[in-house]
BANUNU-423260 format. One record per residue (C-alpha): residue in one letter; z, y, x; residue number from 1. Coordinates in Angstrom, 2 decimals, decimal comma, always signed. Layout:
BEGIN
{"A"; {Z; Y; X}; NUM}
...
! end
This chain:
BEGIN
{"M"; {+4,16; -3,60; -5,10}; 1}
{"K"; {+4,67; -1,69; -2,00}; 2}
{"R"; {+6,11; +2,03; -2,84}; 3}
{"T"; {+4,19; +5,02; -1,62}; 4}
{"L"; {+5,51; +7,75; -3,67}; 5}
{"A"; {+9,58; +8,83; -4,94}; 6}
{"F"; {+10,54; +11,82; -7,04}; 7}
{"A"; {+13,81; +13,29; -7,91}; 8}
{"V"; {+14,96; +15,81; -9,61}; 9}
{"T"; {+17,95; +17,87; -7,90}; 10}
{"D"; {+19,93; +20,81; -9,15}; 11}
{"G"; {+16,33; +21,74; -11,57}; 12}
{"L"; {+14,08; +21,04; -8,31}; 13}
{"M"; {+11,81; +18,38; -8,58}; 14}
{"V"; {+11,20; +16,58; -5,48}; 15}
{"L"; {+8,22; +14,46; -4,87}; 16}
{"V"; {+7,67; +12,52; -1,55}; 17}
{"H"; {+4,42; +10,75; -0,72}; 18}
{"G"; {+4,36; +8,12; +1,87}; 19}
{"T"; {+1,38; +7,60; +4,22}; 20}
{"E"; {-0,74; +5,73; +1,61}; 21}
{"T"; {-2,51; +6,87; -1,71}; 22}
{"P"; {-0,28; +6,04; -4,54}; 23}
{"S"; {-1,10; +3,48; -7,32}; 24}
{"D"; {-2,01; +4,48; -10,48}; 25}
{"P"; {+1,24; +3,19; -11,95}; 26}
{"E"; {+3,26; +5,09; -9,50}; 27}
{"W"; {+1,10; +8,35; -10,05}; 28}
{"D"; {+1,70; +7,96; -13,75}; 29}
{"R"; {+5,34; +7,44; -13,42}; 30}
{"Y"; {+5,61; +10,65; -11,93}; 31}
{"L"; {+3,09; +12,50; -13,94}; 32}
{"D"; {+5,25; +11,45; -16,88}; 33}
{"A"; {+8,23; +12,60; -15,30}; 34}
{"W"; {+6,78; +15,97; -14,15}; 35}
{"F"; {+5,55; +16,76; -17,76}; 36}
{"A"; {+9,03; +15,66; -19,19}; 37}
{"Y"; {+10,89; +17,94; -16,18}; 38}
{"Q"; {+8,43; +20,78; -17,39}; 39}
{"N"; {+9,37; +20,35; -20,90}; 40}
{"E"; {+12,98; +20,63; -19,82}; 41}
{"R"; {+12,49; +23,63; -17,72}; 42}
{"P"; {+9,42; +25,86; -19,63}; 43}
{"Q"; {+9,83; +28,69; -17,50}; 44}
{"Q"; {+11,21; +28,13; -14,33}; 45}
{"A"; {+10,08; +24,50; -13,17}; 46}
{"R"; {+9,74; +24,45; -9,58}; 47}
{"L"; {+8,15; +21,51; -7,48}; 48}
{"L"; {+8,53; +20,65; -4,00}; 49}
{"I"; {+6,11; +17,97; -2,41}; 50}
{"A"; {+6,52; +16,39; +0,70}; 51}
{"T"; {+4,03; +14,48; +2,26}; 52}
{"N"; {+3,28; +11,96; +5,08}; 53}
{"G"; {-0,66; +12,07; +4,19}; 54}
{"G"; {-0,60; +10,27; +1,05}; 55}
{"T"; {-2,56; +12,01; -1,13}; 56}
{"P"; {-3,52; +11,10; -5,13}; 57}
{"T"; {-7,31; +10,01; -5,78}; 58}
{"G"; {-9,57; +12,01; -7,27}; 59}
{"N"; {-8,95; +9,54; -10,61}; 60}
{"Q"; {-5,39; +10,63; -10,32}; 61}
{"R"; {-5,93; +14,04; -9,86}; 62}
{"H"; {-8,55; +14,52; -12,61}; 63}
{"R"; {-5,93; +12,76; -15,01}; 64}
{"M"; {-3,37; +15,50; -13,84}; 65}
{"V"; {-5,67; +17,96; -14,41}; 66}
{"Q"; {-6,30; +16,99; -18,30}; 67}
{"R"; {-2,85; +16,77; -18,70}; 68}
{"I"; {-2,14; +20,16; -17,27}; 69}
{"L"; {-4,66; +21,68; -20,10}; 70}
{"T"; {-2,62; +20,67; -22,69}; 71}
{"I"; {+0,03; +23,15; -21,60}; 72}
{"R"; {+0,31; +26,79; -21,50}; 73}
{"G"; {+2,17; +29,64; -20,91}; 74}
{"R"; {+4,78; +27,86; -18,86}; 75}
{"A"; {+5,88; +29,51; -15,35}; 76}
{"A"; {+5,97; +27,16; -12,42}; 77}
{"R"; {+6,07; +27,44; -8,61}; 78}
{"G"; {+5,10; +24,57; -6,43}; 79}
{"V"; {+5,15; +23,97; -2,45}; 80}
{"L"; {+3,68; +21,42; -0,40}; 81}
{"L"; {+5,06; +20,41; +3,02}; 82}
{"T"; {+2,58; +18,72; +5,04}; 83}
{"E"; {+1,43; +18,46; +8,62}; 84}
{"S"; {-1,47; +16,50; +7,56}; 85}
{"L"; {-4,79; +18,58; +8,31}; 86}
{"F"; {-6,74; +16,67; +5,71}; 87}
{"A"; {-4,17; +17,73; +2,98}; 88}
{"R"; {-4,14; +21,26; +4,11}; 89}
{"V"; {-7,79; +21,18; +3,88}; 90}
{"L"; {-7,72; +19,63; +0,85}; 91}
{"I"; {-5,57; +22,13; -0,77}; 92}
{"N"; {-7,23; +24,88; +0,58}; 93}
{"A"; {-10,93; +23,26; -0,58}; 94}
{"L"; {-9,52; +22,72; -4,14}; 95}
{"E"; {-7,76; +26,26; -4,53}; 96}
{"A"; {-10,70; +27,59; -6,52}; 97}
{"T"; {-11,02; +24,18; -8,81}; 98}
{"W"; {-8,18; +22,10; -10,18}; 99}
{"V"; {-5,15; +23,50; -8,21}; 100}
{"S"; {-5,42; +26,89; -9,14}; 101}
{"E"; {-6,31; +25,79; -12,69}; 102}
{"F"; {-3,39; +23,82; -12,56}; 103}
{"F"; {-1,09; +26,91; -11,46}; 104}
{"R"; {-2,96; +29,11; -13,76}; 105}
{"V"; {-2,74; +27,11; -16,62}; 106}
{"V"; {+0,69; +26,39; -16,34}; 107}
{"K"; {+1,91; +30,11; -15,65}; 108}
{"G"; {-0,91; +31,80; -17,59}; 109}
{"A"; {-1,79; +33,90; -15,03}; 110}
{"S"; {-5,13; +34,63; -13,29}; 111}
{"A"; {-6,69; +32,56; -10,90}; 112}
{"D"; {-5,91; +34,96; -8,05}; 113}
{"S"; {-2,26; +34,82; -8,76}; 114}
{"P"; {-1,33; +31,60; -7,35}; 115}
{"V"; {+2,24; +30,04; -7,36}; 116}
{"Y"; {+1,98; +27,32; -4,98}; 117}
{"R"; {+1,53; +27,38; -1,16}; 118}
{"V"; {+1,17; +24,88; +1,67}; 119}
{"V"; {+3,84; +25,05; +4,60}; 120}
{"G"; {+4,26; +22,64; +7,89}; 121}
{"R"; {+6,06; +19,53; +6,72}; 122}
{"Q"; {+9,46; +20,65; +8,32}; 123}
{"D"; {+9,71; +24,32; +6,88}; 124}
{"V"; {+11,96; +23,66; +3,72}; 125}
{"R"; {+13,63; +27,06; +4,16}; 126}
{"G"; {+10,38; +28,61; +3,73}; 127}
{"A"; {+9,58; +26,28; +0,77}; 128}
{"L"; {+12,74; +27,42; -0,71}; 129}
{"T"; {+12,02; +31,05; -0,24}; 130}
{"W"; {+8,46; +30,67; -1,67}; 131}
{"L"; {+10,20; +28,59; -4,56}; 132}
{"E"; {+12,43; +31,28; -5,31}; 133}
{"L"; {+15,38; +29,16; -4,59}; 134}
{"P"; {+18,69; +29,77; -2,35}; 135}
{"A"; {+18,22; +29,03; +1,22}; 136}
{"A"; {+21,83; +27,37; +0,85}; 137}
{"R"; {+20,12; +24,45; -0,68}; 138}
{"E"; {+18,30; +23,25; +2,35}; 139}
{"A"; {+20,77; +20,90; +3,52}; 140}
{"D"; {+20,41; +19,32; -0,15}; 141}
{"V"; {+17,00; +19,43; -0,12}; 142}
{"R"; {+16,38; +17,68; +3,01}; 143}
{"R"; {+18,87; +15,52; +2,07}; 144}
{"V"; {+16,83; +14,22; -0,97}; 145}
{"I"; {+13,85; +14,35; +0,74}; 146}
{"A"; {+15,27; +11,70; +3,62}; 147}
{"E"; {+16,35; +9,81; +0,87}; 148}
{"L"; {+13,33; +9,53; -0,94}; 149}
{"E"; {+11,19; +8,47; +2,24}; 150}
{"A"; {+13,99; +5,66; +2,57}; 151}
{"E"; {+13,33; +4,52; -0,79}; 152}
{"I"; {+9,37; +4,43; +0,05}; 153}
{"A"; {+10,50; +2,63; +3,09}; 154}
{"R"; {+12,15; -0,11; +1,37}; 155}
{"G"; {+9,12; -0,83; -0,71}; 156}
! end
């Protein structure tokens, strides 16, 4: 089966990289299991950086994610999406009032008008780290991890 996404945790930050295609259900479920395990280990300081080359989860995959998110409360999380995809940016903005804001509202326990996620340009790793409240000195390491995960996807 061709790889469409890859993820890793590096120094307390989970990095998820999407390729150009929609993830398969088994890959998406593996990622969700890893994300929730990571959340359980770091309930008050989970950080997620997503870099996409255009691939996005299906509606069914997003629904399964939301169903799992609804089982947790009171956790502080921050997330950032690195993308140049107009579709992904529009999708995130369109869904802001639905599953995305619900995700972070439930996870953080905040009101829907206190988002803890952001969409930035695909190369703006430093801006992403600033938003995630992580030191800019980590930029080279995060870029290295993204490149390694992209290579993993390319190898299939």
